[in-house]
Backbone bond lengths (Angstrom), bond angles and torsions (degrees), N, CA, C in turn:
res aa  C-N    CA-C-N  psi(-1)  N-CA   C-N-CA  omega(-1)  CA-C   N-CA-C  phi
1 M - - - 1.457 - - 1.529 108.24 -
2 T 1.307 116.77 132.50 1.458 120.87 179.73 1.520 110.75 -74.89
3 L 1.323 116.01 162.30 1.463 120.50 176.78 1.526 110.48 -58.77
4 E 1.329 117.03 -42.80 1.466 120.12 -179.27 1.524 111.16 -61.96
5 A 1.324 116.67 -38.76 1.464 120.49 177.97 1.534 110.67 -66.70
6 K 1.322 116.55 -40.61 1.468 120.33 177.79 1.527 110.73 -63.70
7 L 1.337 117.08 -42.77 1.459 120.38 178.87 1.528 111.48 -64.12
8 A 1.337 116.28 -40.24 1.468 120.36 178.33 1.528 110.31 -62.99
9 A 1.326 117.05 -41.46 1.464 120.86 178.52 1.527 110.90 -65.39
10 T 1.326 116.57 -39.04 1.469 120.48 177.47 1.519 110.41 -63.90
11 R 1.333 117.21 -45.70 1.475 120.73 178.59 1.526 111.02 -59.53
12 E 1.322 116.36 -41.99 1.460 120.05 179.50 1.530 110.87 -64.18
13 G 1.324 116.44 -42.65 1.457 120.50 179.03 1.514 112.58 -63.89
14 V 1.328 116.14 -40.18 1.469 120.77 178.61 1.523 109.60 -62.98
15 G 1.322 116.06 -39.97 1.461 120.45 179.89 1.512 113.03 -60.82
16 K 1.316 116.57 -25.40 1.468 121.13 -179.94 1.528 112.11 -88.52
17 R 1.347 117.40 -23.76 1.468 120.83 -174.50 1.526 113.92 -98.21
18 I 1.323 117.47 -28.06 1.468 120.44 -175.36 1.525 109.37 -99.46
19 P 1.326 117.76 129.74 1.463 120.81 179.37 1.535 111.67 -56.36
20 V 1.318 115.82 147.66 1.463 122.62 -175.81 1.531 111.76 -56.45
21 D 1.341 118.21 -40.53 1.463 119.67 -178.36 1.532 111.09 -65.11
22 L 1.321 117.42 -36.77 1.460 120.05 177.46 1.531 111.10 -72.14
23 Q 1.325 116.99 -35.85 1.461 120.06 175.79 1.527 110.06 -60.64
24 A 1.330 116.91 -39.97 1.468 120.68 -180.00 1.526 110.43 -63.00
25 I 1.325 117.85 -39.93 1.461 121.84 178.38 1.533 109.55 -64.43
26 M 1.318 116.64 -43.80 1.460 120.77 -179.56 1.529 111.04 -64.88
27 H 1.313 116.93 -43.56 1.468 120.49 179.59 1.533 110.78 -64.77
28 D 1.334 116.32 -39.34 1.470 119.82 178.02 1.524 110.80 -63.33
29 A 1.326 116.75 -43.37 1.467 120.32 179.11 1.525 110.72 -63.27
30 T 1.329 117.30 -40.42 1.466 120.99 178.22 1.520 110.97 -64.28
31 T 1.318 117.06 -42.88 1.466 121.57 178.84 1.527 110.80 -61.90
32 R 1.340 116.44 -42.90 1.466 119.84 179.31 1.521 111.31 -65.87
33 L 1.331 117.39 -39.92 1.467 120.33 178.03 1.526 110.84 -62.69
34 R 1.325 116.54 -46.78 1.466 119.81 179.03 1.522 110.78 -61.39
35 G 1.327 117.19 -39.56 1.460 121.66 179.13 1.520 113.24 -68.18
36 S 1.323 116.89 -19.99 1.466 120.71 -178.61 1.528 112.54 -74.98
37 G 1.337 117.00 -12.65 1.459 120.24 -177.05 1.518 113.13 88.64
38 I 1.315 117.62 9.02 1.460 121.41 -176.63 1.529 112.37 -59.59
39 L 1.336 116.48 -32.07 1.469 118.99 -178.47 1.522 112.17 -67.24
40 N 1.325 117.15 -20.72 1.466 120.51 177.34 1.529 111.80 -77.50
41 R 1.338 116.90 -12.78 1.460 120.82 -176.40 1.522 114.09 -110.23
42 V 1.332 117.80 -1.16 1.471 119.32 -178.98 1.521 110.50 -75.35
43 I 1.312 115.09 154.59 1.462 120.81 177.43 1.526 107.67 -72.67
44 K 1.294 115.99 130.27 1.466 121.40 -178.71 1.528 110.16 -80.97
45 P 1.344 116.79 152.41 1.467 119.55 177.77 1.522 111.15 -54.88
46 G 1.323 115.50 133.78 1.457 121.24 179.24 1.518 114.27 89.13
47 A 1.332 117.26 -11.00 1.467 120.47 179.77 1.531 109.97 -78.15
48 K 1.323 116.02 153.71 1.457 121.18 177.47 1.530 109.01 -77.34
49 A 1.317 116.16 128.80 1.467 120.97 179.05 1.522 110.01 -73.74
50 P 1.328 117.48 142.76 1.468 119.12 174.59 1.527 109.75 -69.33
51 D 1.310 116.32 152.83 1.467 119.03 178.29 1.527 108.93 -68.00
52 F 1.312 115.97 143.54 1.463 121.92 176.42 1.515 107.98 -151.02
53 A 1.314 116.03 165.39 1.463 121.40 178.16 1.524 108.60 -132.62
54 L 1.314 115.49 136.76 1.461 122.98 178.52 1.523 108.96 -140.54
55 N 1.315 115.93 162.58 1.462 120.20 174.65 1.520 109.18 -76.60
56 D 1.344 115.75 138.27 1.454 119.31 175.53 1.528 109.54 -84.13
57 Q 1.322 117.02 -172.55 1.462 121.61 -177.08 1.518 112.95 -63.59
58 N 1.340 117.52 -15.72 1.464 121.89 179.10 1.519 112.38 -102.31
59 G 1.339 116.45 5.54 1.455 120.16 179.27 1.519 114.15 84.41
60 Q 1.339 117.49 6.07 1.461 121.30 -179.87 1.529 109.94 -89.54
61 M 1.334 116.63 137.29 1.458 121.26 179.04 1.523 109.80 -70.57
62 V 1.323 116.60 127.83 1.465 122.91 -179.75 1.520 107.83 -131.87
63 S 1.336 116.62 134.24 1.469 120.16 178.55 1.521 110.35 -101.98
64 L 1.313 115.75 153.27 1.457 120.55 176.76 1.526 110.27 -60.15
65 S 1.332 116.49 -43.46 1.467 119.31 -178.10 1.527 111.36 -60.97
66 A 1.325 118.41 -37.11 1.466 120.91 178.59 1.526 110.71 -67.52
67 L 1.316 116.72 -41.39 1.462 119.82 178.91 1.516 111.78 -65.79
68 L 1.331 117.35 -35.70 1.464 121.32 -178.56 1.527 112.91 -66.18
69 T 1.324 117.63 -19.27 1.469 119.27 177.95 1.528 111.20 -65.28
70 A 1.338 116.98 -22.78 1.460 121.46 -180.00 1.533 112.17 -93.68
71 G 1.337 117.65 -6.08 1.462 120.53 -179.78 1.512 111.55 132.91
72 P 1.345 117.04 -170.48 1.466 121.18 -178.64 1.528 111.82 -59.18
73 V 1.327 115.69 152.85 1.463 122.19 -177.27 1.523 109.31 -126.16
74 V 1.315 115.93 137.26 1.466 122.27 171.86 1.520 106.26 -111.26
75 V 1.324 116.98 127.31 1.460 121.77 179.27 1.524 108.15 -105.90
76 G 1.300 116.94 124.45 1.467 121.77 176.47 1.521 109.37 -108.80
77 I 1.305 115.88 134.57 1.469 122.00 179.00 1.520 107.75 -111.49
78 F 1.289 116.76 124.54 1.457 121.68 179.09 1.518 109.60 -115.81
79 R 1.326 116.16 118.83 1.456 121.52 176.41 1.511 107.89 -104.51
80 G 1.294 115.91 143.60 1.435 117.88 175.62 1.507 112.61 145.28
81 F 1.307 114.53 -171.06 1.448 121.09 -178.29 1.521 108.79 -111.58
82 W 1.284 116.36 136.88 1.454 121.65 178.12 1.496 107.99 -109.02
């Protein structure tokens, strides 16, 4: 299955699980974000990420540059409520 097919299946599944009124809020927020020009400022695939520092899972400040000294880094972003 191609990535595009997987994404289409995910979109279809979301459409069945999320109430229509909440979908409308999400679509409106996406439209406003796209209209803000944010896509012109995102890092493009293959580009070097700027250095940044965030707290790790233990609350300790960690910078990208420090992590890169040990090798390649994968950054995962998790949105949601815990």
